[in-house]
GUDO-372959 format. One record per residue (C-alpha): residue number from 0; residue in three letters; chain; x, y, z. Coordinates in Angstrom, 3 decimals. Example, Ala and Ser with C-alpha at 12.3 -4.5 7.8 and 13.67 -1.06 7.14 Angstrom:
! residues 2
 pos code unit     east    north       up
   0  ALA    A   12.300   -4.500    7.800
   1  SER    A   13.670   -1.060    7.140
//
This chain:
! residues 316
 pos code unit     east    north       up
   0  MET    A   45.709  -50.010  -75.121
   1  SER    A   42.187  -51.129  -75.823
   2  ARG    A   39.618  -52.185  -73.035
   3  ALA    A   39.900  -55.703  -74.090
   4  ARG    A   43.666  -55.909  -74.372
   5  ARG    A   44.005  -54.260  -70.973
   6  ALA    A   41.556  -56.581  -69.474
   7  LEU    A   43.472  -59.493  -70.736
   8  ALA    A   46.675  -57.973  -69.370
   9  VAL    A   45.009  -57.805  -65.752
  10  LEU    A   43.830  -61.329  -66.304
  11  ALA    A   47.390  -62.520  -66.848
  12  LEU    A   48.454  -60.647  -63.719
  13  LEU    A   45.670  -62.141  -61.550
  14  ALA    A   46.546  -65.685  -62.863
  15  ALA    A   50.220  -65.139  -62.087
  16  THR    A   49.290  -64.042  -58.412
  17  SER    A   46.265  -66.141  -57.680
  18  CYS    A   48.242  -68.334  -55.210
  19  THR    A   49.744  -65.339  -53.254
  20  THR    A   48.120  -62.925  -50.773
  21  GLY    A   50.588  -59.941  -51.537
  22  PRO    A   53.203  -58.342  -49.351
  23  ALA    A   52.786  -58.023  -45.656
  24  LEU    A   50.591  -55.139  -44.430
  25  GLU    A   53.538  -53.459  -42.779
  26  ASN    A   55.420  -53.316  -46.194
  27  ARG    A   52.753  -51.924  -48.188
  28  GLY    A   53.489  -48.266  -49.053
  29  GLU    A   49.890  -47.853  -50.269
  30  VAL    A   48.669  -47.859  -46.706
  31  THR    A   50.099  -44.418  -45.879
  32  ALA    A   50.574  -43.147  -49.346
  33  PRO    A   48.250  -40.201  -50.394
  34  PRO    A   45.092  -40.968  -52.409
  35  GLY    A   46.038  -41.751  -55.898
  36  ASP    A   44.326  -40.560  -59.088
  37  SER    A   45.259  -42.829  -61.829
  38  ARG    A   43.436  -41.948  -65.112
  39  GLU    A   43.346  -45.658  -66.325
  40  LEU    A   41.312  -47.779  -63.976
  41  THR    A   40.203  -51.247  -63.786
  42  VAL    A   36.855  -51.982  -62.468
  43  GLY    A   36.168  -55.495  -61.201
  44  SER    A   32.968  -57.579  -61.168
  45  ALA    A   32.253  -60.711  -59.133
  46  GLY    A   30.676  -62.377  -62.261
  47  PHE    A   26.998  -62.442  -61.270
  48  THR    A   24.255  -60.278  -62.738
  49  GLU    A   24.057  -57.631  -60.001
  50  SER    A   27.799  -57.290  -59.578
  51  ASP    A   28.047  -56.959  -63.546
  52  LEU    A   25.479  -54.253  -63.582
  53  LEU    A   27.231  -52.261  -60.679
  54  ALA    A   30.630  -52.641  -62.481
  55  GLN    A   29.108  -51.365  -65.734
  56  MET    A   27.612  -48.345  -63.929
  57  TYR    A   30.953  -47.588  -62.156
  58  ALA    A   32.931  -47.855  -65.477
  59  LEU    A   30.377  -45.550  -67.202
  60  LEU    A   30.368  -42.929  -64.514
  61  LEU    A   34.083  -42.972  -64.287
  62  GLU    A   34.470  -42.459  -68.140
  63  HIS    A   32.029  -39.679  -67.895
  64  ALA    A   34.311  -38.010  -65.390
  65  GLY    A   37.192  -38.254  -67.646
  66  TYR    A   38.776  -41.613  -66.613
  67  SER    A   39.687  -44.545  -68.753
  68  ALA    A   37.769  -47.635  -67.250
  69  ASP    A   38.196  -51.162  -68.209
  70  LEU    A   36.076  -54.014  -66.650
  71  ILE    A   37.213  -57.466  -65.719
  72  SER    A   35.240  -60.389  -64.198
  73  VAL    A   36.841  -62.291  -61.246
  74  THR    A   34.291  -64.664  -59.641
  75  ASN    A   36.336  -65.577  -56.600
  76  ARG    A   36.710  -63.098  -53.700
  77  GLU    A   39.975  -64.913  -52.615
  78  ILE    A   41.474  -63.592  -55.899
  79  TYR    A   39.865  -60.317  -56.588
  80  GLU    A   40.383  -58.989  -53.075
  81  PRO    A   44.251  -59.369  -52.902
  82  ALA    A   44.142  -58.038  -56.591
  83  LEU    A   42.267  -54.863  -55.337
  84  GLU    A   44.905  -54.452  -52.496
  85  ASN    A   47.747  -54.742  -55.172
  86  GLY    A   46.285  -52.392  -57.513
  87  GLN    A   45.640  -54.910  -60.257
  88  ILE    A   42.002  -54.016  -59.743
  89  ASP    A   41.038  -50.519  -58.608
  90  VAL    A   37.219  -50.391  -57.930
  91  VAL    A   34.983  -53.218  -56.830
  92  ALA    A   31.311  -53.031  -55.747
  93  GLU    A   30.993  -54.930  -52.400
  94  TYR    A   28.334  -55.484  -49.769
  95  ALA    A   29.123  -53.801  -46.504
  96  ALA    A   28.541  -56.405  -43.718
  97  THR    A   29.542  -59.372  -45.814
  98  PHE    A   32.770  -57.657  -46.887
  99  ALA    A   33.554  -56.613  -43.378
 100  ASP    A   33.141  -60.091  -41.887
 101  TRP    A   35.389  -61.425  -44.830
 102  LEU    A   38.154  -59.058  -43.999
 103  ASN    A   37.761  -59.762  -40.368
 104  ALA    A   38.135  -63.295  -40.902
 105  LYS    A   41.213  -62.796  -43.089
 106  ALA    A   42.741  -60.571  -40.417
 107  ASN    A   41.785  -62.485  -37.327
 108  GLY    A   40.934  -65.942  -38.439
 109  ALA    A   37.832  -67.961  -39.457
 110  ASP    A   36.603  -67.974  -35.745
 111  ALA    A   36.626  -64.312  -35.100
 112  PRO    A   33.479  -62.911  -33.911
 113  PRO    A   31.485  -61.319  -36.752
 114  VAL    A   31.712  -57.325  -37.109
 115  GLY    A   28.866  -56.956  -39.602
 116  SER    A   25.525  -56.170  -38.027
 117  PRO    A   22.216  -54.799  -38.884
 118  ASP    A   23.440  -51.363  -37.749
 119  ARG    A   24.759  -49.657  -40.846
 120  THR    A   26.714  -46.926  -39.104
 121  ALA    A   28.630  -49.631  -36.801
 122  THR    A   29.096  -51.945  -39.762
 123  MET    A   30.736  -49.251  -42.005
 124  LYS    A   32.973  -48.183  -39.112
 125  ALA    A   34.092  -51.793  -38.669
 126  LEU    A   34.633  -52.185  -42.479
 127  ARG    A   36.548  -49.109  -42.889
 128  ALA    A   38.847  -50.011  -39.970
 129  LEU    A   39.651  -53.386  -41.529
 130  ALA    A   40.032  -51.963  -45.102
 131  ALA    A   42.273  -48.975  -44.448
 132  PRO    A   45.371  -51.162  -43.180
 133  ARG    A   45.092  -53.053  -46.468
 134  GLY    A   45.377  -49.890  -48.552
 135  LEU    A   41.626  -49.914  -49.345
 136  THR    A   39.167  -47.123  -49.084
 137  VAL    A   35.596  -47.655  -48.624
 138  LEU    A   33.440  -45.080  -50.071
 139  ASP    A   29.861  -44.094  -48.893
 140  PRO    A   27.033  -46.424  -49.151
 141  GLY    A   23.803  -45.338  -50.681
 142  ARG    A   20.215  -46.619  -50.269
 143  ALA    A   20.651  -49.839  -52.166
 144  VAL    A   20.993  -53.024  -49.960
 145  ASP    A   21.073  -56.664  -51.075
 146  GLN    A   20.240  -58.680  -47.918
 147  ASN    A   18.931  -61.953  -47.245
 148  ALA    A   15.044  -61.833  -47.249
 149  PHE    A   12.085  -64.193  -47.044
 150  ALA    A    9.141  -64.529  -49.214
 151  VAL    A    5.794  -66.573  -49.226
 152  THR    A    3.286  -66.714  -52.000
 153  ALA    A    0.800  -63.494  -52.397
 154  ALA    A   -2.097  -65.860  -51.825
 155  TYR    A   -0.639  -67.286  -48.395
 156  ALA    A    0.094  -63.707  -47.356
 157  LYS    A   -3.345  -62.498  -48.057
 158  LYS    A   -4.999  -65.464  -46.504
 159  HIS    A   -3.136  -65.028  -43.237
 160  GLY    A   -2.672  -61.312  -43.369
 161  LEU    A    1.034  -61.350  -43.464
 162  ARG    A    3.113  -58.338  -44.300
 163  THR    A    6.046  -58.663  -41.961
 164  LEU    A    7.977  -61.600  -40.336
 165  SER    A    6.650  -60.556  -37.037
 166  ASP    A    3.154  -61.160  -38.546
 167  VAL    A    4.283  -64.907  -39.274
 168  GLY    A    5.318  -65.322  -35.683
 169  ALA    A    2.083  -63.982  -34.297
 170  ALA    A    0.048  -66.094  -36.651
 171  LYS    A    1.698  -69.266  -34.969
 172  LEU    A    1.911  -70.842  -38.484
 173  PRO    A    4.139  -73.833  -38.940
 174  VAL    A    6.581  -73.183  -41.620
 175  ARG    A    8.763  -75.303  -43.880
 176  LEU    A   11.626  -73.190  -45.275
 177  ALA    A   13.216  -73.573  -48.565
 178  ALA    A   16.787  -72.508  -48.192
 179  GLY    A   20.282  -73.562  -48.134
 180  ASP    A   21.379  -76.500  -45.917
 181  GLU    A   23.461  -73.946  -43.923
 182  CYS    A   20.282  -72.385  -42.862
 183  VAL    A   19.804  -74.838  -40.028
 184  GLN    A   22.716  -73.253  -38.015
 185  ARG    A   23.149  -69.771  -39.501
 186  PRO    A   21.790  -66.979  -37.024
 187  TYR    A   20.167  -65.019  -39.706
 188  CYS    A   18.112  -67.929  -40.941
 189  ALA    A   16.177  -70.591  -39.039
 190  PRO    A   17.669  -69.960  -35.586
 191  GLY    A   17.104  -66.190  -36.069
 192  LEU    A   13.537  -66.712  -37.322
 193  ARG    A   12.798  -68.727  -34.250
 194  GLU    A   14.537  -66.603  -31.590
 195  THR    A   13.771  -63.041  -33.119
 196  TYR    A   10.270  -63.523  -34.609
 197  GLY    A    8.982  -66.609  -32.734
 198  ILE    A    8.349  -68.328  -36.164
 199  ASP    A    7.708  -72.097  -35.763
 200  VAL    A   10.295  -73.388  -38.430
 201  VAL    A    9.393  -77.021  -38.541
 202  ALA    A   11.874  -77.976  -41.187
 203  VAL    A   14.492  -76.546  -43.565
 204  ASP    A   14.068  -77.847  -47.167
 205  PRO    A   17.595  -77.730  -48.615
 206  LYS    A   16.876  -76.377  -52.098
 207  GLY    A   19.231  -73.472  -51.952
 208  VAL    A   18.990  -69.788  -51.546
 209  GLY    A   16.610  -68.209  -53.945
 210  THR    A   16.844  -71.111  -56.506
 211  THR    A   14.144  -72.044  -59.041
 212  PRO    A   13.507  -75.237  -57.160
 213  ALA    A   13.077  -73.520  -53.861
 214  LYS    A   10.621  -71.019  -55.190
 215  GLN    A    8.714  -73.707  -56.908
 216  ALA    A    8.507  -75.609  -53.723
 217  VAL    A    6.661  -72.548  -52.043
 218  GLN    A    4.680  -71.867  -55.198
 219  SER    A    3.429  -75.467  -55.047
 220  GLY    A    2.761  -75.323  -51.246
 221  GLN    A    5.172  -78.021  -50.371
 222  ASP    A    7.012  -75.295  -48.573
 223  GLN    A    5.550  -72.073  -46.980
 224  MET    A    8.536  -69.818  -47.167
 225  VAL    A   11.661  -69.277  -49.170
 226  LEU    A   15.116  -67.640  -48.331
 227  THR    A   16.012  -65.287  -51.162
 228  THR    A   17.420  -61.731  -51.411
 229  THR    A   15.984  -58.241  -51.452
 230  THR    A   16.972  -57.671  -55.158
 231  ASP    A   15.476  -60.997  -56.427
 232  ALA    A   14.190  -60.250  -59.906
 233  THR    A   11.984  -63.261  -60.413
 234  LEU    A    9.588  -63.398  -57.459
 235  ASP    A    6.664  -62.130  -59.623
 236  GLN    A    7.129  -65.190  -61.885
 237  PHE    A    6.306  -67.551  -58.949
 238  GLY    A    3.650  -65.359  -57.458
 239  LEU    A    5.869  -64.660  -54.515
 240  VAL    A    6.164  -61.538  -52.114
 241  LEU    A    8.773  -60.551  -49.670
 242  LEU    A    7.895  -60.095  -46.026
 243  GLU    A    9.405  -57.146  -44.172
 244  ASP    A   12.362  -57.892  -41.731
 245  ASP    A   10.812  -55.419  -39.230
 246  LYS    A   13.061  -56.401  -36.486
 247  LYS    A   16.249  -56.124  -38.446
 248  LEU    A   17.409  -59.620  -38.322
 249  GLN    A   19.470  -59.315  -41.545
 250  ASN    A   22.949  -57.501  -41.671
 251  ALA    A   23.489  -54.015  -43.384
 252  ASP    A   24.597  -55.239  -46.747
 253  TYR    A   24.510  -51.929  -48.433
 254  VAL    A   26.267  -51.711  -51.769
 255  VAL    A   29.728  -49.788  -51.309
 256  PRO    A   32.353  -48.985  -53.733
 257  VAL    A   35.827  -50.221  -52.564
 258  VAL    A   38.826  -48.795  -54.145
 259  ASN    A   42.620  -49.174  -54.128
 260  ARG    A   43.672  -45.961  -52.203
 261  ALA    A   46.963  -45.464  -53.915
 262  ARG    A   45.407  -45.665  -57.405
 263  ALA    A   41.831  -44.667  -56.981
 264  GLY    A   41.352  -42.862  -53.811
 265  SER    A   40.994  -39.320  -55.102
 266  ALA    A   38.010  -36.935  -54.761
 267  GLY    A   37.541  -37.335  -58.444
 268  VAL    A   36.730  -41.136  -58.320
 269  ARG    A   34.693  -40.635  -55.016
 270  ASP    A   32.629  -37.950  -56.748
 271  ALA    A   32.159  -39.759  -59.860
 272  LEU    A   30.885  -43.013  -58.010
 273  GLY    A   29.058  -40.949  -55.268
 274  ARG    A   26.597  -39.614  -57.968
 275  LEU    A   25.183  -43.181  -58.114
 276  ASN    A   24.157  -42.894  -54.399
 277  THR    A   21.726  -40.058  -55.054
 278  VAL    A   19.376  -42.354  -57.099
 279  LEU    A   20.173  -46.108  -56.877
 280  THR    A   17.553  -48.007  -54.694
 281  THR    A   17.175  -51.800  -53.822
 282  ALA    A   14.110  -51.758  -56.113
 283  ASP    A   16.096  -50.357  -59.002
 284  LEU    A   18.738  -53.097  -58.549
 285  ALA    A   15.958  -55.854  -58.640
 286  SER    A   14.419  -54.188  -61.569
 287  MET    A   17.862  -54.127  -63.591
 288  ASN    A   18.625  -57.688  -62.479
 289  GLU    A   15.180  -58.719  -63.958
 290  GLN    A   15.927  -56.940  -67.221
 291  VAL    A   19.218  -58.885  -67.747
 292  ASP    A   18.072  -62.351  -66.237
 293  SER    A   14.582  -62.418  -67.559
 294  TRP    A   14.484  -60.148  -70.647
 295  ARG    A   17.959  -60.944  -71.803
 296  ARG    A   19.279  -57.658  -72.001
 297  LEU    A   22.966  -57.058  -71.832
 298  PRO    A   24.020  -55.461  -68.573
 299  GLU    A   26.034  -52.585  -70.223
 300  ASP    A   22.732  -51.534  -72.089
 301  VAL    A   20.804  -51.718  -68.976
 302  ALA    A   23.359  -49.725  -66.936
 303  ARG    A   23.535  -47.102  -69.536
 304  THR    A   19.808  -46.713  -69.966
 305  TYR    A   19.375  -46.552  -66.132
 306  LEU    A   22.038  -43.912  -65.751
 307  GLU    A   20.639  -41.748  -68.689
 308  SER    A   17.193  -42.064  -67.170
 309  LYS    A   18.590  -40.637  -63.894
 310  LYS    A   20.399  -37.889  -65.845
 311  LEU    A   23.600  -39.287  -64.717
 312  LEU    A   24.788  -39.615  -68.207
 313  PRO    A   23.837  -37.601  -71.436
 314  GLU    A   21.480  -39.361  -73.676
 315  SER    A   23.328  -41.391  -76.452
//
């Protein structure tokens, strides 16, 4: 079956099961079954640029290792995670702390204390413990991490000698922060900046996380800092620079492949995807995001070029 036809077939299955959560955990044979090695795999994307790029790289690496790999985009985690458990999707790129907290809330309720933390080892241990009963295997993380991050203009940083968030707190500068409206209460945002760094956040300007209006507000001087991410590809366009989270306020959102154990839990899949860990960095992800978002290159072309440049694929 062609890649397009198989993707359509998976979409049909997802549509048919979008209102269900799959069988009870105790009834899933996948939980205790030995790792599977299906030769025809479906790689899921969450539908945004970075997820598309990671899915393309996963598919290309799997194909190079002798697998047949189709791609499917499912933007809603409430749909694609159960599909991953049920084997309708076999592989997804996730973010360690965020996914750990999501699975924890699913298992223990929305009010369960978070298990994701700035500690990578502790976060991965918690994530794997939550994933295993659902028939999921979390592969090793690499160096690439997509965390919340804070940026100021390069001119503002130079004027006040700012390199880290601690520098902002030490400078006693009043800061209007462009961010999502939830920033007022989230511990990683305004409360964390105050408590961890002593930053005088005088107001939160609810313009969204890393949006163009938020960056423009900082660029113009209306706000002094913007909440964005470590792989933001457009900071240079607004004259912005990231400040180092030197006291580790943000959680360990390292990129991790998550696979359905019964279909894709084999050493072959692990080794194929693990090759990316040897090279992929946060800066690499930001660069590839920029090529897609700003230069209008196709994710598949950017992914292939990157893997070829790192000698993970033969040049085409």
